[in-house]
TORMI-160227 format. One record per residue (C-alpha): residue number from 1; x, y, z. Coordinates in Angstrom, 3 decimals, padded with zeros to 6 digits. Layout:
N
NUM;X;Y;Z .
...
//
This chain:
718
1;-000.012;000.039;000.002 .
2;001.074;003.596;-000.333 .
3;002.749;005.493;-003.178 .
4;006.334;005.721;-004.420 .
5;008.539;007.218;-007.024 .
6;010.577;004.788;-009.063 .
7;013.605;005.222;-011.323 .
8;013.740;003.019;-014.416 .
9;017.203;001.516;-014.725 .
10;016.522;-001.123;-017.378 .
11;013.800;-001.852;-019.950 .
12;012.718;-004.774;-022.098 .
13;015.433;-007.414;-022.453 .
14;017.653;-005.618;-019.979 .
15;015.289;-006.492;-017.065 .
16;015.417;-009.707;-014.976 .
17;012.141;-010.860;-016.567 .
18;013.634;-009.785;-019.977 .
19;016.716;-011.893;-019.516 .
20;014.582;-014.935;-018.715 .
21;012.397;-014.238;-021.700 .
22;015.633;-014.077;-023.914 .
23;016.663;-017.477;-022.526 .
24;013.221;-018.904;-023.385 .
25;013.348;-017.402;-026.870 .
26;016.834;-018.767;-027.535 .
27;015.973;-022.322;-026.350 .
28;016.049;-024.722;-029.233 .
29;012.693;-026.375;-029.883 .
30;013.677;-029.935;-030.735 .
31;011.677;-032.327;-032.823 .
32;010.313;-035.152;-030.809 .
33;011.790;-038.702;-031.288 .
34;008.443;-039.839;-032.802 .
35;008.233;-037.039;-035.375 .
36;011.931;-037.689;-036.305 .
37;011.377;-041.418;-036.657 .
38;008.078;-041.039;-038.584 .
39;009.733;-038.530;-040.896 .
40;012.669;-040.829;-041.603 .
41;010.330;-043.853;-041.969 .
42;007.986;-041.943;-044.297 .
43;010.840;-040.688;-046.485 .
44;012.317;-044.214;-046.814 .
45;008.886;-045.743;-047.509 .
46;008.191;-043.078;-050.195 .
47;011.510;-043.830;-051.964 .
48;010.780;-047.601;-051.939 .
49;007.232;-047.118;-053.296 .
50;008.373;-044.690;-056.086 .
51;011.109;-047.122;-057.125 .
52;008.634;-050.019;-057.276 .
53;005.992;-047.920;-059.081 .
54;008.611;-046.751;-061.551 .
55;009.894;-050.321;-062.036 .
56;006.357;-051.535;-062.626 .
57;005.762;-048.933;-065.370 .
58;009.113;-049.580;-067.064 .
59;008.738;-053.333;-067.078 .
60;005.118;-053.177;-068.349 .
61;006.213;-050.749;-071.087 .
62;009.148;-053.038;-072.095 .
63;006.713;-056.002;-072.294 .
64;004.704;-054.098;-074.841 .
65;001.628;-053.498;-072.695 .
66;-000.469;-050.410;-073.366 .
67;001.002;-047.301;-071.652 .
68;-002.287;-046.317;-070.017 .
69;-002.741;-049.766;-068.473 .
70;000.846;-049.881;-067.415 .
71;000.491;-046.406;-065.762 .
72;-002.744;-047.478;-063.976 .
73;-000.945;-050.559;-062.744 .
74;001.872;-048.409;-061.307 .
75;-000.751;-046.143;-059.665 .
76;-002.425;-049.220;-058.230 .
77;000.896;-050.458;-056.789 .
78;001.401;-047.020;-055.154 .
79;-002.098;-047.109;-053.702 .
80;-001.679;-050.572;-052.390 .
81;001.774;-049.974;-050.902 .
82;001.016;-046.711;-049.119 .
83;-000.196;-047.325;-045.491 .
84;-003.105;-044.840;-045.637 .
85;-004.250;-045.608;-042.106 .
86;-000.908;-044.700;-040.458 .
87;-001.535;-040.952;-039.920 .
88;-005.031;-041.618;-038.393 .
89;-003.668;-044.483;-036.278 .
90;-000.846;-042.395;-034.924 .
91;-003.188;-039.489;-033.986 .
92;-005.709;-041.802;-032.369 .
93;-003.036;-043.741;-030.377 .
94;-001.578;-040.446;-029.180 .
95;-004.977;-039.228;-028.209 .
96;-005.749;-042.371;-026.280 .
97;-002.333;-041.948;-024.485 .
98;-003.299;-038.316;-023.573 .
99;-006.569;-039.539;-022.071 .
100;-004.881;-042.311;-020.031 .
101;-002.212;-039.898;-018.743 .
102;-004.914;-037.377;-017.720 .
103;-006.473;-040.079;-015.546 .
104;-003.012;-040.524;-013.918 .
105;-002.656;-036.744;-013.063 .
106;-000.515;-035.792;-016.126 .
107;-001.984;-033.233;-018.461 .
108;-000.369;-033.288;-021.946 .
109;-000.237;-029.911;-023.704 .
110;001.509;-031.128;-026.847 .
111;000.390;-034.550;-028.131 .
112;003.735;-035.844;-029.472 .
113;005.032;-035.421;-025.931 .
114;003.085;-038.648;-025.064 .
115;005.623;-040.762;-027.032 .
116;008.659;-038.550;-026.058 .
117;008.064;-039.591;-022.444 .
118;008.532;-043.173;-023.532 .
119;011.838;-042.301;-025.105 .
120;013.119;-040.459;-022.077 .
121;016.699;-041.480;-020.997 .
122;017.176;-038.766;-018.263 .
123;014.734;-037.184;-015.851 .
124;015.910;-034.013;-014.076 .
125;013.637;-033.490;-011.155 .
126;013.014;-030.809;-008.569 .
127;013.149;-032.080;-004.982 .
128;010.676;-030.277;-002.858 .
129;007.142;-031.465;-003.349 .
130;008.083;-033.691;-006.262 .
131;010.489;-036.258;-004.736 .
132;009.494;-035.187;-001.197 .
133;006.228;-034.674;000.551 .
134;006.563;-030.898;000.765 .
135;005.618;-030.971;004.477 .
136;008.598;-029.550;006.228 .
137;009.153;-030.410;009.881 .
138;011.731;-028.892;012.121 .
139;013.717;-031.680;013.760 .
140;016.642;-029.883;015.381 .
141;017.518;-026.481;016.670 .
142;021.042;-025.292;017.354 .
143;021.892;-022.209;019.556 .
144;024.810;-021.219;021.733 .
145;026.612;-024.484;021.085 .
146;023.575;-026.499;022.302 .
147;021.393;-028.775;020.089 .
148;017.782;-029.328;020.788 .
149;015.504;-032.027;019.298 .
150;011.945;-031.327;018.122 .
151;009.335;-034.122;018.050 .
152;006.282;-034.304;015.865 .
153;005.693;-034.655;012.118 .
154;004.070;-032.657;009.499 .
155;002.506;-029.230;010.202 .
156;000.526;-030.375;013.274 .
157;001.819;-028.140;016.118 .
158;001.944;-031.055;018.527 .
159;005.322;-032.040;019.897 .
160;008.019;-031.237;022.342 .
161;011.472;-029.449;022.491 .
162;014.006;-031.829;023.891 .
163;017.362;-031.017;025.461 .
164;019.609;-033.942;026.354 .
165;016.674;-036.177;025.380 .
166;014.518;-034.519;028.073 .
167;011.432;-032.456;027.476 .
168;011.788;-028.789;028.164 .
169;008.922;-027.070;029.953 .
170;008.929;-023.769;028.042 .
171;006.511;-020.885;028.920 .
172;007.963;-017.943;026.962 .
173;007.082;-014.500;028.274 .
174;006.651;-012.531;025.014 .
175;006.240;-009.262;026.968 .
176;009.889;-009.391;028.124 .
177;012.104;-007.025;026.230 .
178;014.549;-008.489;023.711 .
179;017.593;-008.030;025.926 .
180;016.052;-009.051;029.248 .
181;017.883;-011.962;030.919 .
182;016.022;-015.249;030.661 .
183;016.872;-018.979;030.547 .
184;017.220;-020.315;026.981 .
185;017.321;-016.750;025.564 .
186;018.925;-017.835;022.320 .
187;016.423;-020.622;021.870 .
188;013.502;-018.199;022.430 .
189;014.890;-015.630;020.111 .
190;015.538;-018.212;017.364 .
191;011.935;-019.435;017.621 .
192;010.593;-015.867;017.869 .
193;012.594;-014.881;014.674 .
194;011.014;-017.840;012.865 .
195;007.523;-016.625;013.880 .
196;007.902;-012.818;013.228 .
197;010.100;-013.101;010.078 .
198;007.346;-015.053;008.430 .
199;004.694;-014.316;005.802 .
200;002.776;-017.714;006.075 .
201;-000.041;-018.863;008.303 .
202;-000.836;-022.289;009.812 .
203;-004.583;-022.944;009.854 .
204;-006.744;-025.639;011.289 .
205;-009.802;-026.499;009.187 .
206;-012.059;-029.375;010.072 .
207;-009.364;-031.026;012.134 .
208;-006.706;-030.738;009.369 .
209;-003.696;-028.430;009.643 .
210;-003.111;-026.635;006.400 .
211;-000.735;-023.877;005.282 .
212;-001.353;-020.515;003.709 .
213;002.051;-019.742;002.221 .
214;005.455;-021.368;002.095 .
215;005.952;-024.866;003.553 .
216;009.266;-023.891;005.127 .
217;007.747;-020.946;006.952 .
218;004.828;-023.197;008.062 .
219;007.384;-025.527;009.662 .
220;008.873;-022.571;011.636 .
221;005.408;-021.621;012.940 .
222;004.836;-025.285;014.005 .
223;008.133;-025.480;015.926 .
224;007.402;-022.211;017.792 .
225;003.899;-023.352;018.696 .
226;005.402;-026.516;020.189 .
227;007.331;-024.203;022.488 .
228;004.014;-022.675;023.648 .
229;004.373;-019.333;021.778 .
230;001.125;-017.424;021.184 .
231;001.282;-016.091;017.649 .
232;-001.511;-013.493;018.042 .
233;-000.023;-012.089;021.191 .
234;003.381;-011.959;019.710 .
235;002.242;-010.042;016.602 .
236;000.607;-007.566;019.001 .
237;003.688;-007.092;021.138 .
238;006.072;-006.812;018.145 .
239;004.101;-005.195;015.265 .
240;005.852;-005.191;011.921 .
241;006.896;-001.903;010.411 .
242;008.666;-002.983;007.210 .
243;009.783;-006.029;005.278 .
244;012.549;-007.103;002.932 .
245;011.073;-010.086;001.036 .
246;013.115;-013.065;000.201 .
247;015.011;-012.759;-003.138 .
248;017.132;-015.494;-004.633 .
249;020.189;-013.276;-005.175 .
250;020.240;-012.255;-001.431 .
251;019.063;-015.582;000.113 .
252;017.390;-013.945;003.131 .
253;014.234;-012.240;004.369 .
254;014.186;-009.433;006.972 .
255;011.416;-007.739;008.987 .
256;011.570;-004.611;011.163 .
257;009.579;-004.639;014.415 .
258;008.923;-002.002;017.151 .
259;008.203;-003.528;020.608 .
260;004.917;-002.264;022.005 .
261;006.079;-002.531;025.670 .
262;007.619;000.276;027.753 .
263;008.839;-002.014;030.569 .
264;012.478;-001.637;029.816 .
265;015.038;001.088;029.514 .
266;015.859;-000.105;025.996 .
267;012.272;000.214;024.881 .
268;013.313;003.001;022.457 .
269;015.077;000.410;020.314 .
270;013.505;-001.505;017.415 .
271;014.612;-004.915;016.157 .
272;015.208;-006.465;012.823 .
273;014.773;-010.241;012.474 .
274;016.491;-011.977;009.540 .
275;016.215;-015.578;008.361 .
276;017.886;-017.162;005.346 .
277;020.620;-019.419;004.036 .
278;023.510;-020.145;006.402 .
279;026.008;-018.500;004.016 .
280;024.051;-015.292;003.717 .
281;023.541;-014.901;007.467 .
282;026.918;-015.926;008.791 .
283;028.874;-013.577;006.541 .
284;026.853;-010.667;007.861 .
285;027.046;-011.709;011.571 .
286;029.761;-010.513;013.978 .
287;028.304;-011.580;017.306 .
288;026.149;-014.411;018.694 .
289;023.551;-014.524;021.416 .
290;023.923;-017.127;024.199 .
291;021.344;-018.639;026.431 .
292;022.119;-016.150;029.223 .
293;021.046;-013.340;026.893 .
294;024.676;-012.147;026.417 .
295;026.533;-011.322;023.211 .
296;029.645;-013.378;022.476 .
297;032.067;-013.672;019.587 .
298;030.679;-015.802;016.867 .
299;032.229;-019.216;016.474 .
300;031.760;-019.788;012.746 .
301;033.863;-022.983;012.668 .
302;031.582;-024.559;015.303 .
303;028.459;-023.432;013.495 .
304;029.626;-024.795;010.092 .
305;030.517;-028.073;011.770 .
306;027.042;-028.330;013.076 .
307;025.575;-027.408;009.724 .
308;027.507;-030.159;008.023 .
309;026.307;-032.629;010.610 .
310;022.670;-031.661;010.020 .
311;022.983;-031.513;006.199 .
312;024.487;-034.988;006.212 .
313;021.270;-036.290;007.782 .
314;019.340;-034.689;004.893 .
315;018.096;-031.754;006.998 .
316;017.503;-028.445;005.424 .
317;019.140;-025.715;007.562 .
318;017.955;-022.100;007.988 .
319;019.923;-019.513;009.915 .
320;018.438;-016.718;012.103 .
321;019.828;-013.446;013.264 .
322;018.721;-010.057;014.626 .
323;019.872;-006.499;014.747 .
324;018.937;-003.782;017.233 .
325;018.301;-000.446;015.571 .
326;017.149;002.974;016.799 .
327;013.517;003.478;017.599 .
328;013.029;005.963;014.826 .
329;013.969;003.436;012.161 .
330;010.992;003.049;009.834 .
331;012.480;001.142;006.979 .
332;014.754;-001.933;006.595 .
333;017.156;-001.968;003.632 .
334;019.792;-004.344;002.373 .
335;022.465;-001.902;003.546 .
336;020.997;-001.915;007.074 .
337;021.306;-005.770;007.377 .
338;024.546;-006.069;005.463 .
339;026.659;-006.226;008.580 .
340;026.714;-006.184;012.419 .
341;024.099;-008.921;012.821 .
342;023.762;-011.026;015.916 .
343;023.560;-014.745;015.145 .
344;020.691;-016.353;017.037 .
345;020.619;-019.997;015.914 .
346;019.733;-022.631;013.364 .
347;016.537;-024.580;012.662 .
348;017.021;-027.784;010.723 .
349;014.043;-029.386;009.065 .
350;013.271;-032.468;007.041 .
351;011.003;-032.826;004.095 .
352;010.608;-036.542;004.058 .
353;010.735;-038.432;000.740 .
354;007.528;-039.559;-000.817 .
355;007.379;-043.360;-000.472 .
356;005.767;-043.562;-003.950 .
357;008.608;-041.425;-005.341 .
358;011.182;-043.912;-004.001 .
359;009.389;-046.757;-005.704 .
360;009.048;-044.616;-008.903 .
361;012.801;-043.743;-008.963 .
362;013.649;-047.410;-008.508 .
363;011.288;-048.311;-011.413 .
364;012.811;-045.653;-013.661 .
365;016.350;-046.887;-012.914 .
366;015.297;-050.490;-013.647 .
367;014.005;-049.103;-016.989 .
368;017.449;-047.634;-017.721 .
369;016.345;-044.013;-017.065 .
370;018.753;-041.831;-015.132 .
371;017.095;-039.689;-012.469 .
372;018.894;-036.424;-011.367 .
373;017.939;-034.006;-008.634 .
374;018.125;-030.199;-009.252 .
375;017.256;-028.240;-006.151 .
376;017.767;-024.972;-004.279 .
377;018.855;-026.686;-001.051 .
378;022.367;-026.874;000.429 .
379;024.421;-029.446;-001.490 .
380;024.956;-031.730;001.525 .
381;021.222;-031.763;002.331 .
382;020.306;-032.502;-001.286 .
383;022.874;-035.341;-001.449 .
384;021.561;-036.893;001.777 .
385;017.936;-036.780;000.496 .
386;019.003;-038.147;-002.887 .
387;020.651;-041.184;-001.207 .
388;017.525;-041.802;000.804 .
389;015.409;-041.737;-002.305 .
390;017.967;-043.965;-004.154 .
391;019.338;-041.618;-006.764 .
392;022.443;-043.106;-008.412 .
393;025.396;-041.373;-010.059 .
394;028.231;-043.032;-011.912 .
395;029.552;-046.156;-010.249 .
396;032.912;-044.479;-010.157 .
397;031.717;-041.360;-008.344 .
398;033.376;-040.186;-005.164 .
399;031.341;-038.215;-002.584 .
400;032.412;-035.002;-004.229 .
401;031.466;-036.216;-007.735 .
402;028.027;-037.418;-006.589 .
403;026.647;-033.854;-005.946 .
404;027.661;-030.461;-007.337 .
405;026.748;-026.973;-006.148 .
406;025.858;-024.191;-008.536 .
407;029.134;-022.423;-007.510 .
408;031.171;-025.445;-008.585 .
409;029.213;-025.761;-011.875 .
410;030.002;-022.129;-012.718 .
411;033.745;-022.965;-012.719 .
412;033.430;-025.856;-015.189 .
413;034.129;-025.600;-018.924 .
414;031.393;-026.776;-021.317 .
415;033.362;-029.998;-022.056 .
416;033.751;-030.792;-018.296 .
417;030.157;-029.902;-017.634 .
418;029.043;-032.568;-020.098 .
419;031.035;-035.184;-018.113 .
420;029.683;-033.915;-014.759 .
421;026.058;-033.808;-016.043 .
422;026.345;-037.398;-017.249 .
423;027.870;-038.922;-014.129 .
424;026.500;-036.897;-011.239 .
425;023.111;-037.319;-009.501 .
426;022.589;-034.070;-007.616 .
427;022.847;-030.331;-008.487 .
428;022.161;-027.893;-005.707 .
429;021.701;-024.136;-005.662 .
430;021.839;-023.786;-009.467 .
431;020.865;-020.657;-011.414 .
432;018.394;-020.606;-014.405 .
433;021.299;-020.401;-016.786 .
434;022.975;-023.388;-015.150 .
435;019.767;-025.412;-015.449 .
436;019.763;-024.550;-019.141 .
437;023.379;-025.592;-019.512 .
438;022.777;-028.847;-017.772 .
439;019.990;-029.769;-020.190 .
440;022.008;-028.791;-023.291 .
441;025.047;-030.788;-021.842 .
442;022.859;-033.929;-021.472 .
443;021.332;-033.479;-024.961 .
444;024.801;-033.159;-026.448 .
445;025.322;-036.764;-025.238 .
446;022.282;-037.907;-027.163 .
447;020.027;-038.118;-024.184 .
448;016.264;-037.475;-024.338 .
449;015.802;-035.137;-021.312 .
450;012.682;-034.562;-019.211 .
451;013.011;-031.542;-016.936 .
452;010.636;-030.601;-014.065 .
453;010.115;-026.997;-012.811 .
454;007.628;-024.673;-011.216 .
455;009.056;-021.090;-011.271 .
456;009.600;-018.433;-013.855 .
457;013.333;-019.094;-013.602 .
458;012.677;-022.702;-014.702 .
459;010.999;-021.724;-017.996 .
460;014.182;-021.624;-020.219 .
461;015.239;-025.090;-019.198 .
462;011.598;-026.412;-019.570 .
463;011.548;-025.047;-023.070 .
464;014.935;-026.491;-024.058 .
465;014.222;-029.959;-022.651 .
466;012.813;-032.636;-024.895 .
467;009.908;-032.863;-022.423 .
468;009.262;-029.996;-020.080 .
469;007.167;-030.936;-016.988 .
470;005.545;-028.107;-014.967 .
471;004.023;-028.435;-011.504 .
472;000.211;-027.938;-011.560 .
473;-000.213;-027.154;-007.881 .
474;002.587;-024.793;-007.179 .
475;003.772;-023.931;-010.645 .
476;003.753;-020.460;-012.212 .
477;001.777;-019.764;-015.437 .
478;005.127;-019.008;-017.182 .
479;006.462;-022.480;-016.303 .
480;003.142;-024.111;-017.464 .
481;003.193;-022.211;-020.749 .
482;006.777;-023.384;-021.386 .
483;006.096;-027.006;-020.460 .
484;004.828;-029.913;-022.590 .
485;003.223;-031.595;-019.634 .
486;001.686;-030.528;-016.332 .
487;001.530;-032.623;-013.197 .
488;-001.758;-031.998;-011.380 .
489;-000.384;-033.517;-008.133 .
490;003.291;-032.425;-008.379 .
491;004.344;-036.043;-007.664 .
492;007.405;-037.722;-009.182 .
493;005.535;-041.044;-009.263 .
494;003.161;-039.472;-011.890 .
495;006.216;-038.922;-014.150 .
496;007.065;-042.583;-013.907 .
497;003.491;-043.539;-014.736 .
498;003.608;-041.110;-017.695 .
499;006.856;-042.643;-019.000 .
500;005.153;-046.138;-018.792 .
501;002.162;-044.821;-020.751 .
502;004.431;-043.217;-023.351 .
503;006.304;-046.505;-023.806 .
504;003.001;-048.296;-024.242 .
505;001.843;-045.771;-026.930 .
506;005.045;-046.230;-028.915 .
507;004.860;-050.021;-028.488 .
508;001.291;-050.078;-029.894 .
509;002.308;-047.730;-032.782 .
510;005.117;-050.158;-033.736 .
511;002.595;-053.005;-033.564 .
512;000.361;-051.150;-035.996 .
513;003.111;-050.470;-038.414 .
514;004.372;-054.055;-038.226 .
515;000.807;-055.199;-038.948 .
516;-000.067;-052.832;-041.767 .
517;003.152;-052.957;-043.812 .
518;002.947;-056.659;-044.917 .
519;-000.587;-056.120;-046.363 .
520;000.591;-053.002;-048.285 .
521;003.790;-054.640;-049.383 .
522;001.972;-057.888;-050.335 .
523;-000.532;-055.896;-052.481 .
524;002.276;-054.047;-054.131 .
525;004.121;-057.312;-054.817 .
526;000.984;-058.834;-056.326 .
527;000.752;-056.048;-058.893 .
528;004.535;-056.033;-059.548 .
529;004.472;-059.836;-060.060 .
530;001.581;-059.601;-062.455 .
531;003.236;-056.908;-064.593 .
532;006.794;-058.569;-064.554 .
533;005.371;-061.959;-065.678 .
534;002.495;-060.626;-067.748 .
535;-000.199;-062.240;-065.559 .
536;-003.774;-061.196;-064.863 .
537;-004.105;-058.973;-061.728 .
538;-005.421;-061.142;-058.843 .
539;-006.774;-057.952;-057.173 .
540;-008.051;-054.799;-058.829 .
541;-007.163;-051.277;-057.592 .
542;-010.687;-050.713;-056.221 .
543;-010.453;-053.961;-054.282 .
544;-007.075;-052.889;-052.887 .
545;-008.728;-049.693;-051.688 .
546;-011.544;-051.686;-050.055 .
547;-008.983;-053.820;-048.185 .
548;-006.902;-050.930;-047.010 .
549;-009.729;-048.683;-045.760 .
550;-011.733;-051.359;-043.978 .
551;-008.963;-053.266;-042.341 .
552;-007.185;-050.105;-041.148 .
553;-010.313;-048.912;-039.424 .
554;-011.722;-052.146;-038.002 .
555;-008.462;-054.087;-037.349 .
556;-005.413;-051.954;-037.166 .
557;-006.832;-049.161;-034.954 .
558;-007.906;-051.748;-032.451 .
559;-004.197;-052.208;-031.504 .
560;-004.400;-048.762;-029.916 .
561;-006.403;-050.245;-027.127 .
562;-003.853;-052.956;-026.286 .
563;-002.893;-053.059;-022.655 .
564;000.676;-052.535;-021.480 .
565;002.803;-055.624;-021.864 .
566;004.420;-057.172;-018.828 .
567;008.004;-055.989;-018.150 .
568;007.561;-052.790;-020.126 .
569;009.431;-050.746;-017.490 .
570;012.229;-053.410;-017.233 .
571;013.423;-052.649;-020.658 .
572;016.087;-050.022;-021.429 .
573;014.963;-046.823;-023.219 .
574;015.052;-046.851;-027.003 .
575;018.192;-045.262;-028.376 .
576;017.347;-042.019;-030.096 .
577;018.946;-043.123;-033.366 .
578;017.132;-046.473;-033.509 .
579;014.736;-046.770;-036.430 .
580;011.051;-047.594;-035.782 .
581;011.340;-050.988;-037.509 .
582;014.474;-053.001;-036.554 .
583;016.091;-055.776;-038.479 .
584;014.003;-058.531;-036.730 .
585;010.688;-056.878;-037.470 .
586;011.839;-056.088;-040.977 .
587;012.420;-059.850;-041.587 .
588;008.994;-060.637;-040.118 .
589;007.343;-058.024;-042.426 .
590;009.074;-059.445;-045.503 .
591;008.087;-062.986;-044.460 .
592;004.458;-062.155;-044.044 .
593;004.366;-060.147;-047.300 .
594;005.755;-063.020;-049.231 .
595;003.208;-065.463;-047.514 .
596;000.304;-063.106;-048.485 .
597;001.663;-062.910;-052.009 .
598;001.921;-066.684;-052.236 .
599;-001.484;-067.212;-050.645 .
600;-003.265;-064.769;-052.920 .
601;-001.646;-066.099;-056.097 .
602;-002.140;-069.693;-054.890 .
603;-005.941;-069.273;-054.345 .
604;-006.350;-067.163;-057.522 .
605;-004.665;-069.715;-059.741 .
606;-006.470;-072.641;-057.944 .
607;-009.795;-071.005;-058.845 .
608;-008.766;-070.308;-062.458 .
609;-007.492;-073.855;-062.999 .
610;-010.703;-075.133;-061.413 .
611;-012.639;-073.173;-064.163 .
612;-014.164;-070.707;-061.756 .
613;-014.881;-067.190;-062.904 .
614;-012.346;-064.402;-062.704 .
615;-014.519;-062.605;-060.113 .
616;-014.492;-065.720;-057.930 .
617;-010.686;-066.037;-058.229 .
618;-010.228;-062.374;-057.304 .
619;-012.727;-062.689;-054.362 .
620;-010.604;-065.571;-053.035 .
621;-007.520;-063.400;-053.312 .
622;-009.192;-060.469;-051.537 .
623;-010.448;-062.684;-048.707 .
624;-007.003;-064.203;-048.396 .
625;-005.521;-060.737;-047.747 .
626;-008.313;-059.805;-045.263 .
627;-008.244;-063.024;-043.263 .
628;-004.473;-063.124;-043.426 .
629;-004.513;-059.738;-041.799 .
630;-006.967;-060.899;-039.182 .
631;-004.820;-063.819;-038.084 .
632;-001.656;-061.718;-038.265 .
633;-003.361;-059.087;-036.155 .
634;-003.407;-061.631;-033.331 .
635;000.310;-062.086;-033.760 .
636;000.841;-058.363;-033.578 .
637;-000.950;-057.933;-030.244 .
638;002.522;-058.618;-028.896 .
639;005.671;-058.476;-030.817 .
640;007.378;-060.868;-028.380 .
641;004.786;-063.091;-026.744 .
642;001.849;-065.324;-027.817 .
643;-001.566;-063.769;-027.747 .
644;-002.549;-066.376;-025.134 .
645;000.204;-065.129;-022.782 .
646;-001.034;-061.595;-022.780 .
647;-004.646;-062.786;-022.510 .
648;-006.888;-063.597;-025.516 .
649;-009.832;-061.593;-024.174 .
650;-007.858;-058.720;-022.745 .
651;-008.587;-056.373;-025.655 .
652;-012.373;-056.522;-026.169 .
653;-012.238;-053.781;-028.800 .
654;-009.979;-055.888;-031.002 .
655;-012.416;-058.803;-030.792 .
656;-015.317;-056.488;-031.749 .
657;-013.283;-055.150;-034.649 .
658;-012.508;-058.646;-035.934 .
659;-016.155;-059.688;-035.641 .
660;-017.255;-056.611;-037.560 .
661;-014.581;-057.182;-040.179 .
662;-015.643;-060.749;-040.798 .
663;-019.236;-059.660;-041.092 .
664;-018.322;-056.950;-043.495 .
665;-016.303;-059.292;-045.602 .
666;-019.144;-061.826;-045.851 .
667;-021.273;-058.908;-046.986 .
668;-018.584;-058.006;-049.572 .
669;-018.616;-061.540;-050.838 .
670;-022.273;-062.482;-050.879 .
671;-024.137;-059.244;-051.339 .
672;-025.360;-058.503;-054.881 .
673;-024.716;-054.849;-054.665 .
674;-021.136;-055.370;-053.461 .
675;-020.595;-057.878;-056.299 .
676;-021.591;-055.306;-058.842 .
677;-019.631;-052.470;-057.124 .
678;-016.353;-054.315;-056.390 .
679;-016.407;-057.227;-058.981 .
680;-016.621;-059.798;-056.213 .
681;-018.490;-063.148;-056.305 .
682;-020.017;-065.599;-053.692 .
683;-017.801;-068.415;-052.452 .
684;-018.558;-071.996;-051.445 .
685;-017.851;-073.576;-048.047 .
686;-014.795;-075.305;-049.475 .
687;-013.473;-072.096;-050.866 .
688;-013.987;-070.375;-047.501 .
689;-012.168;-073.252;-045.886 .
690;-009.177;-072.774;-048.265 .
691;-009.066;-069.071;-047.312 .
692;-009.110;-069.840;-043.579 .
693;-006.349;-072.510;-043.896 .
694;-004.099;-070.259;-046.001 .
695;-004.562;-067.416;-043.495 .
696;-003.819;-069.683;-040.562 .
697;-000.467;-070.591;-042.081 .
698;000.643;-066.933;-041.662 .
699;-000.355;-067.070;-037.919 .
700;001.564;-070.263;-037.211 .
701;004.684;-069.229;-039.125 .
702;004.946;-065.926;-037.218 .
703;004.156;-067.654;-033.874 .
704;006.929;-070.180;-034.450 .
705;009.339;-067.388;-035.431 .
706;008.541;-065.573;-032.104 .
707;009.053;-068.788;-030.094 .
708;012.387;-069.379;-031.760 .
709;013.556;-065.822;-031.221 .
710;012.473;-065.860;-027.547 .
711;014.265;-069.128;-026.921 .
712;017.419;-067.671;-028.558 .
713;017.215;-064.580;-026.372 .
714;016.778;-066.787;-023.265 .
715;019.810;-068.879;-024.182 .
716;021.960;-065.766;-024.735 .
717;020.920;-064.278;-021.384 .
718;021.955;-067.467;-019.637 .
//
């Protein structure tokens, strides 16, 4: 409130917000692994189809066939070979993945991010609230070379202050002046500083204690209430006159108070309470308050030793100080608190790890995904929490190499930073620029990086990362706008669940491609064979179009509803440079294509030699392709296991699609209107039996190939 006159010192990109905006604008927007792979796959497929279509035209022309017929045959080959259903299938599968992730508290803002998560090789996660419960609890207090224990958990202000493992009966008199002698003066002043230098509130609603403000400040309120402080009374006795809010570059907060009592000769004095990082407080302190309310020389070595002991236990440590100022002081400035502070004590708190985060980190590591912590805490505290959670660095790491501070990172060259980013697990007190450098360093090693963040300062790194993840509960709008995914519960376990869903989406997409390519290739080979050897086409272009459109809709898309395969999160991440279709699947696709070609020509020639009509022969070939796809579809429900191992009835949509396809194909074969439109003809029971047997051969050949390959993998692993 009030009015002021300001002096503009920077504008636009020169401001702090402007610098962050510049970092965001300069961040490279990378293509997702899926878009890269689909682009490469489409380009390769296009070249193959164009070569085959050109070869068809040239061969037909050399054989003396009419140019128009040869050209139409080349077009038919292209129509048959192009997987028309792939774009629709990819979009639908990604949309299904988005829906599943939303149910698991992950909101996807950019659809390709669904699959990107499945390709993730490194997750850089914030600590507070993501890997931990974000319920800070003060566990230890240090003053005047004495250490006190604090019992209780969470924000509930129920617990005791312990000294030498014995409960202290504390009844602080808040009306006493700040320099009056009292037992445990330093302890009182440390707790009082935590209450007064505080912008948060601890509220009880319907039996539940909740915070209005910062979790760290709520923990300080809870610890003071355990010592029987009365917050309302304390605010009345020490009204606040001015505030220096916490800023990351200063690492402290300060408040100015004027005591309301006149019971002491020193009542003309006001007091400034300061809380902040240990480094920022100690370098400004020259004296320390003891428990006899006397000022002594500060023992920095002893204090730092205590800090290291607390940090090694995973405790987050805050330091507290005060400064007596004249009564006419109405404003607190950074210059006022830059020196001559009196150190009061330390409060060490723990934000316990989420148990589900511990399990999620373990699952990610089992899946070959590195998890790294990036936090604003002290490096020793961060390292201790990281080890409790189970974060792993390089097996060759020493304690110093396991965790790095922002100060240490600033001294590293770009080449050394790449090595450190790869091998270390914890990065503490890093700047926005350093977060960005860490992401770029990991990407330079070929990693697919997921980065979490909640503040404005995190936005550049979120934008640069392959998958930026913003916190939905505590995140800023800037962070959410820069992110690809938003966590509605700010929980690391949600990231692990999203990675699993991403892997499942890509797995199903590969299944669809593996299923659709043999049909397209088989149709192309049928036309190419007919042109090369001067044979009659077993399938007409319009019949090819019928096969492709109906099967892609009723059969292929049903693979999008396949459940996650067992052991999905025990497999290593896909290497970024790995093509969608590997050598093994390529061999399978070629094998099935040849089997479909042989089956179609075999049934076609059998009908012609049996003196059946051309329409009947072509209907046999069409049904061979359709039923071959149906049986091969069951093979493709899992690229590794039998359909019976994953559960024959586990995908009801696939069974519905197969039933509908069979009904539609019977209609295609026996309906008069379809006979006239597509040149089909009714089939006898023996002819239907021949179609089923030919199609079953494809299923059994692929099933035997999978069994052989699995047995070979098992032998190699042993």
